[in-house]
N, CA, C, O and the ligand as a Tripos MOL2 file, in Angstrom:
@<TRIPOS>MOLECULE
protein
  289   287    73     0     0
PROTEIN
NO_CHARGES

@<TRIPOS>ATOM
      1 N         -66.9270  153.4190  208.7520 N.3       1 MET1
      2 CA        -66.0910  152.3270  208.1840 C.3       1 MET1
      3 C         -66.9010  151.4110  207.2660 C.2       1 MET1
      4 O         -66.3820  150.9040  206.2710 O.2       1 MET1
      5 N         -68.1480  151.2070  207.5990 N.am      2 LYS2
      6 CA        -68.9690  150.2940  206.8050 C.3       2 LYS2
      7 C         -69.1450  150.7980  205.3680 C.2       2 LYS2
      8 O         -69.2120  150.0260  204.4110 O.2       2 LYS2
      9 N         -69.2160  152.1410  205.2630 N.am      3 LYS3
     10 CA        -69.3990  152.7570  203.9480 C.3       3 LYS3
     11 C         -68.1880  152.4930  203.0410 C.2       3 LYS3
     12 O         -68.3360  152.2170  201.8510 O.2       3 LYS3
     13 N         -66.9980  152.5830  203.6270 N.am      4 ILE4
     14 CA        -65.7600  152.3620  202.8480 C.3       4 ILE4
     15 C         -65.7350  150.9350  202.3120 C.2       4 ILE4
     16 O         -65.3840  150.7050  201.1550 O.2       4 ILE4
     17 N         -66.1050  149.9870  203.1540 N.am      5 VAL5
     18 CA        -66.1230  148.5800  202.7360 C.3       5 VAL5
     19 C         -67.0930  148.4030  201.5680 C.2       5 VAL5
     20 O         -66.8010  147.6800  200.6150 O.2       5 VAL5
     21 N         -68.2380  149.0610  201.6480 N.am      6 THR6
     22 CA        -69.2340  148.9680  200.5710 C.3       6 THR6
     23 C         -68.6650  149.5100  199.2700 C.2       6 THR6
     24 O         -68.8470  148.9120  198.2090 O.2       6 THR6
     25 N         -67.9760  150.6460  199.3500 N.am      7 ILE7
     26 CA        -67.3950  151.2640  198.1430 C.3       7 ILE7
     27 C         -66.3330  150.3510  197.5410 C.2       7 ILE7
     28 O         -66.2880  150.1550  196.3260 O.2       7 ILE7
     29 N         -65.4760  149.7930  198.4000 N.am      8 ILE8
     30 CA        -64.4050  148.9010  197.9180 C.3       8 ILE8
     31 C         -65.0250  147.6740  197.2380 C.2       8 ILE8
     32 O         -64.5780  147.2520  196.1720 O.2       8 ILE8
     33 N         -66.0460  147.1190  197.8600 N.am      9 THR9
     34 CA        -66.7240  145.9530  197.2780 C.3       9 THR9
     35 C         -67.3060  146.2900  195.9120 C.2       9 THR9
     36 O         -67.2040  145.5030  194.9710 O.2       9 THR9
     37 N         -67.9160  147.4680  195.8130 N.am     10 LEU10
     38 CA        -68.5260  147.9220  194.5580 C.3      10 LEU10
     39 C         -67.4620  148.0650  193.4660 C.2      10 LEU10
     40 O         -67.6440  147.6190  192.3330 O.2      10 LEU10
     41 N         -66.3360  148.7070  193.8430 N.am     11 LEU11
     42 CA        -65.2360  148.9030  192.8940 C.3      11 LEU11
     43 C         -64.6870  147.5600  192.4270 C.2      11 LEU11
     44 O         -64.3410  147.3910  191.2570 O.2      11 LEU11
     45 N         -64.6110  146.6130  193.3520 N.am     12 PHE12
     46 CA        -64.0920  145.2950  193.0290 C.3      12 PHE12
     47 C         -64.9800  144.6140  191.9770 C.2      12 PHE12
     48 O         -64.4880  143.9980  191.0310 O.2      12 PHE12
     49 N         -66.2990  144.7400  192.1670 N.am     13 PHE13
     50 CA        -67.2330  144.1180  191.2260 C.3      13 PHE13
     51 C         -67.1310  144.7550  189.8410 C.2      13 PHE13
     52 O         -67.1920  144.0690  188.8200 O.2      13 PHE13
     53 N         -66.9740  146.0880  189.8250 N.am     14 VAL14
     54 CA        -66.8340  146.7990  188.5470 C.3      14 VAL14
     55 C         -65.5720  146.3240  187.8350 C.2      14 VAL14
     56 O         -65.5800  146.0890  186.6270 O.2      14 VAL14
     57 N         -64.4890  146.1850  188.5960 N.am     15 PHE15
     58 CA        -63.2140  145.7530  188.0390 C.3      15 PHE15
     59 C         -63.3320  144.3520  187.4320 C.2      15 PHE15
     60 O         -62.8620  144.1070  186.3210 O.2      15 PHE15
     61 N         -63.9630  143.4420  188.1700 N.am     16 VAL16
     62 CA        -64.0980  142.0520  187.7160 C.3      16 VAL16
     63 C         -64.9610  141.9990  186.4520 C.2      16 VAL16
     64 O         -64.6620  141.2560  185.5170 O.2      16 VAL16
     65 N         -66.0200  142.7840  186.4360 N.am     17 GLN17
     66 CA        -66.9110  142.7770  185.2660 C.3      17 GLN17
     67 C         -66.1910  143.2990  184.0340 C.2      17 GLN17
     68 O         -66.3550  142.7650  182.9370 O.2      17 GLN17
     69 N         -65.3960  144.3420  184.2160 N.am     18 CYS18
     70 CA        -64.6330  144.9050  183.0980 C.3      18 CYS18
     71 C         -63.6630  143.8570  182.5480 C.2      18 CYS18
     72 O         -63.5420  143.6880  181.3340 O.2      18 CYS18
     73 N         -62.9840  143.1650  183.4400 N.am     19 LYS19
     74 CA        -62.0110  142.1580  183.0490 C.3      19 LYS19
     75 C         -62.6970  141.0380  182.2610 C.2      19 LYS19
     76 O         -62.1990  140.6110  181.2190 O.2      19 LYS19
     77 N         -63.8360  140.5670  182.7640 N.am     20 ASP20
     78 CA        -64.5880  139.5070  182.0850 C.3      20 ASP20
     79 C         -64.9870  139.9350  180.6840 C.2      20 ASP20
     80 O         -64.8990  139.1560  179.7360 O.2      20 ASP20
     81 N         -65.4290  141.1830  180.5630 N.am     21 LYS21
     82 CA        -65.8820  141.7020  179.2730 C.3      21 LYS21
     83 C         -64.7370  141.7060  178.2720 C.2      21 LYS21
     84 O         -64.9060  141.3250  177.1140 O.2      21 LYS21
     85 N         -63.5690  142.1420  178.7340 N.am     22 HIS22
     86 CA        -62.4180  142.2080  177.8400 C.3      22 HIS22
     87 C         -62.0160  140.8150  177.3700 C.2      22 HIS22
     88 O         -61.7090  140.6130  176.1950 O.2      22 HIS22
     89 N         -62.0190  139.8540  178.2950 N.am     23 GLN23
     90 CA        -61.6350  138.4870  177.9400 C.3      23 GLN23
     91 C         -62.6260  137.9080  176.9340 C.2      23 GLN23
     92 O         -62.2410  137.2140  175.9930 O.2      23 GLN23
     93 N         -63.9030  138.2040  177.1460 N.am     24 HIS24
     94 CA        -64.9390  137.6860  176.2520 C.3      24 HIS24
     95 C         -64.7650  138.2590  174.8450 C.2      24 HIS24
     96 O         -64.8420  137.5360  173.8520 O.2      24 HIS24
     97 N         -64.5280  139.5720  174.7810 N.am     25 GLU25
     98 CA        -64.3360  140.2130  173.4850 C.3      25 GLU25
     99 C         -63.0940  139.6710  172.7920 C.2      25 GLU25
    100 O         -63.0800  139.4980  171.5730 O.2      25 GLU25
    101 N         -62.0490  139.4030  173.5760 N.am     26 GLY26
    102 CA        -60.8090  138.8880  173.0100 C.3      26 GLY26
    103 C         -61.0140  137.5470  172.3450 C.2      26 GLY26
    104 O         -60.5210  137.3240  171.2390 O.2      26 GLY26
    105 N         -61.7350  136.6450  172.9970 N.am     27 SER27
    106 CA        -61.9590  135.3180  172.4240 C.3      27 SER27
    107 C         -62.8710  135.4110  171.2110 C.2      27 SER27
    108 O         -62.7550  134.6130  170.2820 O.2      27 SER27
    109 N         -63.7750  136.3820  171.2160 N.am     28 LYS28
    110 CA        -64.6930  136.5530  170.0870 C.3      28 LYS28
    111 C         -63.9170  136.9830  168.8420 C.2      28 LYS28
    112 O         -64.1690  136.4970  167.7390 O.2      28 LYS28
    113 N         -62.9660  137.9060  169.0390 N.am     29 ILE29
    114 CA        -62.1680  138.3920  167.9140 C.3      29 ILE29
    115 C         -61.3380  137.2480  167.3330 C.2      29 ILE29
    116 O         -61.2290  137.1040  166.1160 O.2      29 ILE29
    117 N         -60.7500  136.4310  168.2270 N.am     30 GLN30
    118 CA        -59.9220  135.3290  167.7770 C.3      30 GLN30
    119 C         -60.7450  134.3440  166.9390 C.2      30 GLN30
    120 O         -60.2650  133.8280  165.9300 O.2      30 GLN30
    121 N         -61.9630  134.0910  167.3570 N.am     31 LYS31
    122 CA        -62.8310  133.1590  166.6450 C.3      31 LYS31
    123 C         -63.1800  133.7060  165.2610 C.2      31 LYS31
    124 O         -63.1950  132.9630  164.2800 O.2      31 LYS31
    125 N         -63.4580  134.9890  165.1890 N.am     32 GLU32
    126 CA        -63.8020  135.6180  163.9150 C.3      32 GLU32
    127 C         -62.6240  135.5570  162.9460 C.2      32 GLU32
    128 O         -62.8000  135.3420  161.7460 O.2      32 GLU32
    129 N         -61.4100  135.7510  163.4930 N.am     33 ASP33
    130 CA        -60.2150  135.7510  162.6610 C.3      33 ASP33
    131 C         -60.0190  134.4200  161.9440 C.2      33 ASP33
    132 O         -59.5380  134.3900  160.8120 O.2      33 ASP33
    133 N         -60.3900  133.3160  162.6010 N.am     34 GLN34
    134 CA        -60.1300  132.0020  162.0340 C.3      34 GLN34
    135 C         -61.2860  131.4800  161.1910 C.2      34 GLN34
    136 O         -61.2620  130.3260  160.7630 O.2      34 GLN34
    137 N         -62.2910  132.3030  160.9480 N.am     35 SER35
    138 CA        -63.4210  131.8600  160.1460 C.3      35 SER35
    139 C         -63.2990  132.3210  158.7010 C.2      35 SER35
    140 O         -64.1360  131.9730  157.8680 O.2      35 SER35
    141 N         -62.2720  133.0920  158.3950 N.am     36 GLY36
    142 CA        -62.0920  133.6270  157.0430 C.3      36 GLY36
    143 C         -61.4980  132.6020  156.1020 C.2      36 GLY36
    144 O         -61.0430  131.5460  156.5400 O.2      36 GLY36
    145 N         -61.4980  132.9030  154.8060 N.am     37 PRO37
    146 CA        -60.9420  131.9660  153.8050 C.3      37 PRO37
    147 C         -59.4580  131.7080  153.9890 C.2      37 PRO37
    148 O         -58.9520  130.6770  153.5450 O.2      37 PRO37
    149 N         -58.7380  132.6450  154.6470 N.am     38 GLU38
    150 CA        -57.3100  132.4210  154.8920 C.3      38 GLU38
    151 C         -57.0760  131.3030  155.9050 C.2      38 GLU38
    152 O         -55.9370  130.8910  156.1290 O.2      38 GLU38
    153 N         -58.1570  130.8120  156.5180 N.am     39 TYR39
    154 CA        -58.0660  129.6860  157.4630 C.3      39 TYR39
    155 C         -58.8570  128.4620  156.9780 C.2      39 TYR39
    156 O         -58.4940  127.3290  157.2930 O.2      39 TYR39
    157 N         -59.9200  128.6820  156.2240 N.am     40 THR40
    158 CA        -60.8470  127.5890  155.9100 C.3      40 THR40
    159 C         -60.6760  127.0330  154.5020 C.2      40 THR40
    160 O         -61.2540  125.9940  154.1820 O.2      40 THR40
    161 N         -59.8930  127.7030  153.6490 N.am     41 SER41
    162 CA        -59.7250  127.2250  152.2810 C.3      41 SER41
    163 C         -58.9510  125.9170  152.2470 C.2      41 SER41
    164 O         -58.2890  125.5570  153.2200 O.2      41 SER41
    165 N         -59.0340  125.2060  151.1280 N.am     42 ALA42
    166 CA        -58.3390  123.9280  150.9950 C.3      42 ALA42
    167 C         -56.8290  124.1260  151.0300 C.2      42 ALA42
    168 O         -56.1040  123.2910  151.5710 O.2      42 ALA42
    169 N         -56.3510  125.2320  150.4540 N.am     43 TYR43
    170 CA        -54.9280  125.5770  150.5050 C.3      43 TYR43
    171 C         -54.8020  126.9650  151.1110 C.2      43 TYR43
    172 O         -55.4340  127.9140  150.6470 O.2      43 TYR43
    173 N         -53.9850  127.0810  152.1460 N.am     44 ILE44
    174 CA        -53.8930  128.3360  152.8980 C.3      44 ILE44
    175 C         -52.4390  128.7740  153.0440 C.2      44 ILE44
    176 O         -51.5170  127.9590  153.0100 O.2      44 ILE44
    177 N         -52.2650  130.0690  153.2060 N.am     45 CYS45
    178 CA        -50.9360  130.6390  153.4560 C.3      45 CYS45
    179 C         -50.5060  130.2820  154.8760 C.2      45 CYS45
    180 O         -51.3170  130.3760  155.7980 O.2      45 CYS45
    181 N         -49.2250  129.8660  155.0810 N.am     46 PRO46
    182 CA        -48.7550  129.5460  156.4440 C.3      46 PRO46
    183 C         -48.8690  130.7410  157.3920 C.2      46 PRO46
    184 O         -48.9650  130.5690  158.6070 O.2      46 PRO46
    185 N         -48.8570  131.9440  156.8340 N.am     47 MET47
    186 CA        -48.9510  133.1530  157.6540 C.3      47 MET47
    187 C         -50.4020  133.6100  157.8390 C.2      47 MET47
    188 O         -50.6680  134.5560  158.5810 O.2      47 MET47
    189 N         -51.3330  132.9390  157.1650 N.am     48 HIS48
    190 CA        -52.7580  133.2850  157.2340 C.3      48 HIS48
    191 C         -52.9950  134.7540  156.8720 C.2      48 HIS48
    192 O         -53.7310  135.4580  157.5630 O.2      48 HIS48
    193 N         -52.3740  135.2020  155.7970 N.am     49 CYS49
    194 CA        -52.5420  136.5940  155.3660 C.3      49 CYS49
    195 C         -54.0030  136.8480  154.9960 C.2      49 CYS49
    196 O         -54.7050  135.9610  154.5120 O.2      49 CYS49
    197 N         -54.4360  138.0830  155.2390 N.am     50 LYS50
    198 CA        -55.7970  138.4380  154.8910 C.3      50 LYS50
    199 C         -55.9440  138.4760  153.3650 C.2      50 LYS50
    200 O         -55.1380  139.1010  152.6760 O.2      50 LYS50
    201 N         -56.9610  137.8140  152.8510 N.am     51 GLY51
    202 CA        -57.1810  137.7840  151.4120 C.3      51 GLY51
    203 C         -56.5240  136.5940  150.7360 C.2      51 GLY51
    204 O         -56.6460  136.4390  149.5200 O.2      51 GLY51
    205 N         -55.8120  135.7270  151.5070 N.am     52 SER52
    206 CA        -55.1790  134.5450  150.9380 C.3      52 SER52
    207 C         -56.1170  133.3500  151.0740 C.2      52 SER52
    208 O         -57.2080  133.4570  151.6330 O.2      52 SER52
    209 N         -55.6710  132.2170  150.5530 N.am     53 GLY53
    210 CA        -56.4760  131.0010  150.6100 C.3      53 GLY53
    211 C         -57.0570  130.6760  149.2580 C.2      53 GLY53
    212 O         -57.5570  131.5630  148.5660 O.2      53 GLY53
    213 N         -56.9970  129.3830  148.8600 N.am     54 SER54
    214 CA        -57.4780  128.9830  147.5490 C.3      54 SER54
    215 C         -57.9120  127.5220  147.5550 C.2      54 SER54
    216 O         -57.5410  126.7520  148.4420 O.2      54 SER54
    217 N         -58.7060  127.1550  146.5470 N.am     55 ASP55
    218 CA        -59.1090  125.7570  146.4010 C.3      55 ASP55
    219 C         -58.0130  124.9280  145.7400 C.2      55 ASP55
    220 O         -58.0270  123.7000  145.8230 O.2      55 ASP55
    221 N         -57.0720  125.5870  145.0900 N.am     56 ILE56
    222 CA        -55.9930  124.8950  144.3770 C.3      56 ILE56
    223 C         -54.6400  125.3730  144.9010 C.2      56 ILE56
    224 O         -54.5440  126.4800  145.4300 O.2      56 ILE56
    225 N         -53.5700  124.5360  144.7580 N.am     57 PRO57
    226 CA        -52.2430  124.9610  145.2270 C.3      57 PRO57
    227 C         -51.7780  126.2210  144.5080 C.2      57 PRO57
    228 O         -52.1560  126.4690  143.3630 O.2      57 PRO57
    229 N         -50.9720  126.9970  145.1770 N.am     58 GLY58
    230 CA        -50.4550  128.2310  144.5790 C.3      58 GLY58
    231 C         -49.6330  128.9940  145.5910 C.2      58 GLY58
    232 O         -49.1590  128.4260  146.5750 O.2      58 GLY58
    233 N         -49.4640  130.2730  145.3510 N.am     59 THR59
    234 CA        -48.7040  131.1100  146.2740 C.3      59 THR59
    235 C         -49.5920  132.2360  146.7930 C.2      59 THR59
    236 O         -50.5400  132.6640  146.1340 O.2      59 THR59
    237 N         -49.2580  132.7010  147.9930 N.am     60 CYS60
    238 CA        -50.0190  133.7660  148.6380 C.3      60 CYS60
    239 C         -49.7940  135.0810  147.8920 C.2      60 CYS60
    240 O         -48.6470  135.4660  147.6630 O.2      60 CYS60
    241 N         -50.8590  135.7720  147.5110 N.am     61 PRO61
    242 CA        -50.6810  137.0550  146.8090 C.3      61 PRO61
    243 C         -50.1910  138.1700  147.7240 C.2      61 PRO61
    244 O         -49.7630  139.2200  147.2450 O.2      61 PRO61
    245 N         -50.2480  137.9540  149.0320 N.am     62 VAL62
    246 CA        -49.8500  139.0050  149.9830 C.3      62 VAL62
    247 C         -48.3700  138.9020  150.3140 C.2      62 VAL62
    248 O         -47.6410  139.8850  150.1890 O.2      62 VAL62
    249 N         -47.9070  137.7020  150.7430 N.am     63 CYS63
    250 CA        -46.5200  137.5570  151.1850 C.3      63 CYS63
    251 C         -45.6920  136.7180  150.2230 C.2      63 CYS63
    252 O         -44.4690  136.6720  150.3590 O.2      63 CYS63
    253 N         -46.3220  136.0470  149.2480 N.am     64 GLY64
    254 CA        -45.5910  135.2990  148.2380 C.3      64 GLY64
    255 C         -45.1900  133.9060  148.6610 C.2      64 GLY64
    256 O         -44.5180  133.2140  147.8970 O.2      64 GLY64
    257 N         -45.5770  133.4590  149.8620 N.am     65 MET65
    258 CA        -45.2370  132.1110  150.3230 C.3      65 MET65
    259 C         -46.1430  131.0870  149.6530 C.2      65 MET65
    260 O         -47.2670  131.3940  149.2560 O.2      65 MET65
    261 N         -45.6280  129.8600  149.5340 N.am     66 GLU66
    262 CA        -46.4060  128.7910  148.9190 C.3      66 GLU66
    263 C         -47.5410  128.3660  149.8430 C.2      66 GLU66
    264 O         -47.3650  128.2700  151.0570 O.2      66 GLU66
    265 N         -48.6920  128.1150  149.2620 N.am     67 TYR67
    266 CA        -49.8260  127.6560  150.0650 C.3      67 TYR67
    267 C         -49.5420  126.2830  150.6400 C.2      67 TYR67
    268 O         -48.8690  125.4620  150.0160 O.2      67 TYR67
    269 N         -50.0660  126.0390  151.8470 N.am     68 GLU68
    270 CA        -49.9820  124.7250  152.4700 C.3      68 GLU68
    271 C         -51.3560  124.0950  152.4330 C.2      68 GLU68
    272 O         -52.3690  124.7900  152.5070 O.2      68 GLU68
    273 N         -51.3920  122.7520  152.3140 N.am     69 LYS69
    274 CA        -52.6690  122.0540  152.3410 C.3      69 LYS69
    275 C         -53.2900  122.2130  153.7230 C.2      69 LYS69
    276 O         -52.6400  121.9850  154.7430 O.2      69 LYS69
    277 N         -54.5540  122.6070  153.7350 N.am     70 ASN70
    278 CA        -55.2420  122.8130  155.0170 C.3      70 ASN70
    279 C         -55.6790  121.4580  155.5750 C.2      70 ASN70
    280 O         -56.5240  120.7790  154.9920 O.2      70 ASN70
    281 N         -55.0970  121.0800  156.7020 N.am     71 GLU71
    282 CA        -55.3620  119.7610  157.3110 C.3      71 GLU71
    283 C         -56.5580  119.7860  158.2530 C.2      71 GLU71
    284 O         -56.9970  118.7360  158.7230 O.2      71 GLU71
    285 N         -57.0900  120.9750  158.5350 N.am     72 HIS72
    286 CA        -58.1640  121.0890  159.5240 C.3      72 HIS72
    287 C         -59.4840  120.5490  158.9950 C.2      72 HIS72
    288 O         -60.4890  120.5710  159.7060 O.2      72 HIS72
    289 ZN        -49.2740  135.0720  153.0140 Zn       73 ZN73
@<TRIPOS>BOND
     1     1     2 1
     2     2     3 1
     3     3     4 2
     4     3     5 am
     5     5     6 1
     6     6     7 1
     7     7     8 2
     8     7     9 am
     9     9    10 1
    10    10    11 1
    11    11    12 2
    12    11    13 am
    13    13    14 1
    14    14    15 1
    15    15    16 2
    16    15    17 am
    17    17    18 1
    18    18    19 1
    19    19    20 2
    20    19    21 am
    21    21    22 1
    22    22    23 1
    23    23    24 2
    24    23    25 am
    25    25    26 1
    26    26    27 1
    27    27    28 2
    28    27    29 am
    29    29    30 1
    30    30    31 1
    31    31    32 2
    32    31    33 am
    33    33    34 1
    34    34    35 1
    35    35    36 2
    36    35    37 am
    37    37    38 1
    38    38    39 1
    39    39    40 2
    40    39    41 am
    41    41    42 1
    42    42    43 1
    43    43    44 2
    44    43    45 am
    45    45    46 1
    46    46    47 1
    47    47    48 2
    48    47    49 am
    49    49    50 1
    50    50    51 1
    51    51    52 2
    52    51    53 am
    53    53    54 1
    54    54    55 1
    55    55    56 2
    56    55    57 am
    57    57    58 1
    58    58    59 1
    59    59    60 2
    60    59    61 am
    61    61    62 1
    62    62    63 1
    63    63    64 2
    64    63    65 am
    65    65    66 1
    66    66    67 1
    67    67    68 2
    68    67    69 am
    69    69    70 1
    70    70    71 1
    71    71    72 2
    72    71    73 am
    73    73    74 1
    74    74    75 1
    75    75    76 2
    76    75    77 am
    77    77    78 1
    78    78    79 1
    79    79    80 2
    80    79    81 am
    81    81    82 1
    82    82    83 1
    83    83    84 2
    84    83    85 am
    85    85    86 1
    86    86    87 1
    87    87    88 2
    88    87    89 am
    89    89    90 1
    90    90    91 1
    91    91    92 2
    92    91    93 am
    93    93    94 1
    94    94    95 1
    95    95    96 2
    96    95    97 am
    97    97    98 1
    98    98    99 1
    99    99   100 2
   100    99   101 am
   101   101   102 1
   102   102   103 1
   103   103   104 2
   104   103   105 am
   105   105   106 1
   106   106   107 1
   107   107   108 2
   108   107   109 am
   109   109   110 1
   110   110   111 1
   111   111   112 2
   112   111   113 am
   113   113   114 1
   114   114   115 1
   115   115   116 2
   116   115   117 am
   117   117   118 1
   118   118   119 1
   119   119   120 2
   120   119   121 am
   121   121   122 1
   122   122   123 1
   123   123   124 2
   124   123   125 am
   125   125   126 1
   126   126   127 1
   127   127   128 2
   128   127   129 am
   129   129   130 1
   130   130   131 1
   131   131   132 2
   132   131   133 am
   133   133   134 1
   134   134   135 1
   135   135   136 2
   136   135   137 am
   137   137   138 1
   138   138   139 1
   139   139   140 2
   140   139   141 am
   141   141   142 1
   142   142   143 1
   143   143   144 2
   144   143   145 am
   145   145   146 1
   146   146   147 1
   147   147   148 2
   148   147   149 am
   149   149   150 1
   150   150   151 1
   151   151   152 2
   152   151   153 am
   153   153   154 1
   154   154   155 1
   155   155   156 2
   156   155   157 am
   157   157   158 1
   158   158   159 1
   159   159   160 2
   160   159   161 am
   161   161   162 1
   162   162   163 1
   163   163   164 2
   164   163   165 am
   165   165   166 1
   166   166   167 1
   167   167   168 2
   168   167   169 am
   169   169   170 1
   170   170   171 1
   171   171   172 2
   172   171   173 am
   173   173   174 1
   174   174   175 1
   175   175   176 2
   176   175   177 am
   177   177   178 1
   178   178   179 1
   179   179   180 2
   180   179   181 am
   181   181   182 1
   182   182   183 1
   183   183   184 2
   184   183   185 am
   185   185   186 1
   186   186   187 1
   187   187   188 2
   188   187   189 am
   189   189   190 1
   190   190   191 1
   191   191   192 2
   192   191   193 am
   193   193   194 1
   194   194   195 1
   195   195   196 2
   196   195   197 am
   197   197   198 1
   198   198   199 1
   199   199   200 2
   200   199   201 am
   201   201   202 1
   202   202   203 1
   203   203   204 2
   204   203   205 am
   205   205   206 1
   206   206   207 1
   207   207   208 2
   208   207   209 am
   209   209   210 1
   210   210   211 1
   211   211   212 2
   212   211   213 am
   213   213   214 1
   214   214   215 1
   215   215   216 2
   216   215   217 am
   217   217   218 1
   218   218   219 1
   219   219   220 2
   220   219   221 am
   221   221   222 1
   222   222   223 1
   223   223   224 2
   224   223   225 am
   225   225   226 1
   226   226   227 1
   227   227   228 2
   228   227   229 am
   229   229   230 1
   230   230   231 1
   231   231   232 2
   232   231   233 am
   233   233   234 1
   234   234   235 1
   235   235   236 2
   236   235   237 am
   237   237   238 1
   238   238   239 1
   239   239   240 2
   240   239   241 am
   241   241   242 1
   242   242   243 1
   243   243   244 2
   244   243   245 am
   245   245   246 1
   246   246   247 1
   247   247   248 2
   248   247   249 am
   249   249   250 1
   250   250   251 1
   251   251   252 2
   252   251   253 am
   253   253   254 1
   254   254   255 1
   255   255   256 2
   256   255   257 am
   257   257   258 1
   258   258   259 1
   259   259   260 2
   260   259   261 am
   261   261   262 1
   262   262   263 1
   263   263   264 2
   264   263   265 am
   265   265   266 1
   266   266   267 1
   267   267   268 2
   268   267   269 am
   269   269   270 1
   270   270   271 1
   271   271   272 2
   272   271   273 am
   273   273   274 1
   274   274   275 1
   275   275   276 2
   276   275   277 am
   277   277   278 1
   278   278   279 1
   279   279   280 2
   280   279   281 am
   281   281   282 1
   282   282   283 1
   283   283   284 2
   284   283   285 am
   285   285   286 1
   286   286   287 1
   287   287   288 2
@<TRIPOS>SUBSTRUCTURE
     1 MET1         2 RESIDUE 1 A MET
     2 LYS2         6 RESIDUE 1 A LYS
     3 LYS3        10 RESIDUE 1 A LYS
     4 ILE4        14 RESIDUE 1 A ILE
     5 VAL5        18 RESIDUE 1 A VAL
     6 THR6        22 RESIDUE 1 A THR
     7 ILE7        26 RESIDUE 1 A ILE
     8 ILE8        30 RESIDUE 1 A ILE
     9 THR9        34 RESIDUE 1 A THR
    10 LEU10       38 RESIDUE 1 A LEU
    11 LEU11       42 RESIDUE 1 A LEU
    12 PHE12       46 RESIDUE 1 A PHE
    13 PHE13       50 RESIDUE 1 A PHE
    14 VAL14       54 RESIDUE 1 A VAL
    15 PHE15       58 RESIDUE 1 A PHE
    16 VAL16       62 RESIDUE 1 A VAL
    17 GLN17       66 RESIDUE 1 A GLN
    18 CYS18       70 RESIDUE 1 A CYS
    19 LYS19       74 RESIDUE 1 A LYS
    20 ASP20       78 RESIDUE 1 A ASP
    21 LYS21       82 RESIDUE 1 A LYS
    22 HIS22       86 RESIDUE 1 A HIS
    23 GLN23       90 RESIDUE 1 A GLN
    24 HIS24       94 RESIDUE 1 A HIS
    25 GLU25       98 RESIDUE 1 A GLU
    26 GLY26      102 RESIDUE 1 A GLY
    27 SER27      106 RESIDUE 1 A SER
    28 LYS28      110 RESIDUE 1 A LYS
    29 ILE29      114 RESIDUE 1 A ILE
    30 GLN30      118 RESIDUE 1 A GLN
    31 LYS31      122 RESIDUE 1 A LYS
    32 GLU32      126 RESIDUE 1 A GLU
    33 ASP33      130 RESIDUE 1 A ASP
    34 GLN34      134 RESIDUE 1 A GLN
    35 SER35      138 RESIDUE 1 A SER
    36 GLY36      142 RESIDUE 1 A GLY
    37 PRO37      146 RESIDUE 1 A PRO
    38 GLU38      150 RESIDUE 1 A GLU
    39 TYR39      154 RESIDUE 1 A TYR
    40 THR40      158 RESIDUE 1 A THR
    41 SER41      162 RESIDUE 1 A SER
    42 ALA42      166 RESIDUE 1 A ALA
    43 TYR43      170 RESIDUE 1 A TYR
    44 ILE44      174 RESIDUE 1 A ILE
    45 CYS45      178 RESIDUE 1 A CYS
    46 PRO46      182 RESIDUE 1 A PRO
    47 MET47      186 RESIDUE 1 A MET
    48 HIS48      190 RESIDUE 1 A HIS
    49 CYS49      194 RESIDUE 1 A CYS
    50 LYS50      198 RESIDUE 1 A LYS
    51 GLY51      202 RESIDUE 1 A GLY
    52 SER52      206 RESIDUE 1 A SER
    53 GLY53      210 RESIDUE 1 A GLY
    54 SER54      214 RESIDUE 1 A SER
    55 ASP55      218 RESIDUE 1 A ASP
    56 ILE56      222 RESIDUE 1 A ILE
    57 PRO57      226 RESIDUE 1 A PRO
    58 GLY58      230 RESIDUE 1 A GLY
    59 THR59      234 RESIDUE 1 A THR
    60 CYS60      238 RESIDUE 1 A CYS
    61 PRO61      242 RESIDUE 1 A PRO
    62 VAL62      246 RESIDUE 1 A VAL
    63 CYS63      250 RESIDUE 1 A CYS
    64 GLY64      254 RESIDUE 1 A GLY
    65 MET65      258 RESIDUE 1 A MET
    66 GLU66      262 RESIDUE 1 A GLU
    67 TYR67      266 RESIDUE 1 A TYR
    68 GLU68      270 RESIDUE 1 A GLU
    69 LYS69      274 RESIDUE 1 A LYS
    70 ASN70      278 RESIDUE 1 A ASN
    71 GLU71      282 RESIDUE 1 A GLU
    72 HIS72      286 RESIDUE 1 A HIS
    73 ZN73       289 GROUP 0 **** ****
């Protein structure tokens, strides 16, 4: 019986470590996504399309929406 408990404990630790890793990677991806010009430019697309964002007002070349002033 002691062996089974050891195996279950081991499996539990593996499971927890996997979960932690996934959560960490998820937050890393989210952070990277918001560091692009579609988030940091003075004028940005409301949809944050990839390749959008400008120093001057205009429209998004991807979706055609008007740029919004970046308040961040
Ligand atoms: Zn857009």
